[in-house]
C-alpha positions, 0 to 999 in steps of 0.5 A: 399501429402505423409504422411511422407512429410506432418508430416515433414513440419514446423508449419506455422509462427505466423503472428500476430502483436508482440504487440498483442502477447505481450499483449496476453501473459501479459493478460494470466499472469495477467488476473486472478487478473486484476479485483481486480487491477481495483477494487483497482484503483476504490477504490483509485479514490474515496479516491483521490477525497475525501482526499483533501476536508476532512480536510477543511470540518471537520475544517469548521464544528467545528473541531479544529486542535488537534481534527482533529488529533483525527478524522484522527486517528480514521480510523487507530485506527479501522484498528489496531483492525480490520486487525489482526482479519479479516486477521485471518478470511480471511485465513479461509473463502472466501476472495471474500466474505470478500472483497465484504462485506467490500466494500459495508459497506464502500460505505454506511459509506462514505456518512454519514458525509454529514448527521450528522456533528460534532466532535463526528460524524466525529470520529465515521464515520472515525472509521467505515470506518477504520473497513470496510477497515480492512475487505477488505484489508487483504483479498485482499492482501492475495489473491494477494500473494496466486494467484501469485508465489513467483518469481512474488511478487515484480511485483504483488505488483508493479501493485497493487501500480500502480492501487492505485496511478492511481485511486488516481491521477485521483480522485481529477480531477474527484472530481473537475469536479463533484464539478464544475458540481454541484456547491457543493464541498461536492459531493466528498463524493458521488463520494467516495461512488459510487466508493466503490460500483462499486468496490464491484460489480466488485469484486463480478462479476469478481473476482474468489475465490481461494483455500487457501494454506494449513497452515504449523504448526511451528516446533522447528527445520528445517533441512538445505536444498538447497532450504531454502535460506541460514543459516539465513532462517533456524532459527526456528523462520523464515517463513520456521518454520511456525511462524507468528511473525518471524524476517522478518515480525517484520522487515516489521512491523517496516518499515511499521510503518515508511512509514505510519508515513509520511502519517498520518502527511500529511493527517492532515496538507497537505491541510491546509499547502498548503492553508496557502501558498495561494494554491487553491483546484486545486493546492492541487489536483495537488500536490496529482497527482504529488506524484501519477504519479511516483508510477503509472508509475514506480511501475510495473517496479520497482517490476519486477526489484526487482524480478530479481535483489533483493529488499534490496537496493530499500527498503532502498533507497526508505524509506530514500527518503521518510524520507528526503522529509518529512524534506525538505517540510517546508524548502521552503514555496512555492507551486511550491516547494511542488509540485515538491518535491512530484515527488521525494517522489513519485519516492522513494515510487515507490521503497519502496512500492513493496519492502515492500510487497515483504518482507511481502510475503516472511515472510508469513508462508504457509496458513497465508498470509492474517493473515500476511498482517493483522498484517502488515497493522495494524502496519502501522496504529500505525504509522498513529495514532501516527503521526496524533495525533502528527500532530494535536497537533504540527500544532496548534503551527506551520504547519511546525513541523509535516513535520520535525517529519514525516521525523524523524519518517520514518528515525528512523523506517528504522534504527530500521527495519534494526537492527531487520532484519539483515542478514536474511533481506538481504537474503530474499530480494535477487532476488530468495529466494531459492538461496543456497548461498546468497551474504554476507550481508552489515553491517548496517553502510554500508547501512546507511552511 
C-alpha cells in the first residue's frame, strides 16, 4: 500500500461494548479514590451493625436515660477536641498514615464494651472511639477534596455519602445474620471491630498518598479578577484571601451543627422509641435501611447535578426536609409510619449532604482542606453533644419530645446559616465558582417563605 494512502486511512472504530467503555471511563476518573470509598462503606457497615443495639445494650447494663445521653455525647465530645487538631496535623503530614492509625485504634476500641461494662466504662470507650474517628475523618475528607478538581466536588461527596449509606444499610442485616448464627446479639461489636480492621488494611494497601496543595497565606486585600466568583467572593475574609474562618466556612459550620443535631437525638431515642411501639430488632434495622436507601441511590446523582446546576436550593430544601421530618416522626405513633417517613428524610439528606461538603470544599483555603474539614466536623459534633444530652433528659419525661427538639434545632441552624452566608453563600454554590457574573442572590425571605 502506498505510504500516502496508508496514512490517510481512518482509525478503526472502537468495537467494544458501550457499557464497557462507560465503565472504563468511570474507572479512569474515580479509580484513584475508589479504595477509600470502599473503605468508607466498610466502616459504616460496622457502624450500621452496631448502632441499633447500642442503646439497648447500654440500658441493660445499668445506664439510665439521662446517663445514656452522656454516653452518646462522649463520642462527639472527643471529636470536638480532636478533629480541629488532627485536621491541622493532616495538612502537614501523611494523610494515609493518619487514616490507617485512626482505623486500627478504632478497631481495638470497638470491642472494649464487651469486656468492661458500666456507665463510666461506656463513657470512656465512646470517648476513645470518637478520638479515633477524629484522627481518621479529617484526613479522609481532606484527601477527597485535594484528589478531585473543584468542578467535581459535589459528585465526589455524593459518592462518599453513598458509600457510607451503602455500608450503613447492609450493616444491620449482616449484624442480624451474625447474631442469628451465633445466638449472641453482642457479636455486632466484633462485626464493627473487624470492619474497621479490614478498612485499615484496605487503606494501607490500596490508597496512595497525594502531595499536599500548597497553602496560600491570608492577605488583607484581593484584587478583583474574572476568576474569583463575583464581588462577594472578593472580600478579604473569603477563601480567596486565605483565611480559614471565612464567612462561607462559618455558615457551613452552622449548617452542620443543625444536621448533626437530628442525628444526636435519634442515636439516643430511636431504638428505644421504636421498641416502645412494639418493634423488634428486625423492624429497627429496616428503619435504618429505609433511611439509607435514598442516600445510597441518589447521592451520586444529586452531587453531579449540583456540580452542573448549583447546590444552593439542594442545601436549603434538603435541610428543611430533615427538620420537618424530625417534627413529624412522633405525630403518628406507628412503626410503619416511622419506616416510610425515613424514606422521605433519607431523600432530603441525599440532597443536603453533598451540598454541605461542596460548600466546605469551596470555603477551604488552598492547602487547608483537612483543617477546614476538621473544624466542620467538630462543629457537627457540637450539635450531636447538645442534642444527645437534651434527648436523654427529655426522653425521661416523654420519648417524643427529642424529635420535636431535633426538628426545631435543625430548622434554626438552617435560618442562621443563611443569615451568615448571605449573598456569598449563593455565589459559592453556583455550578461554577469561577463565573464572573453570578445571578442575583435570593433574599432570606424568598428561600424560607
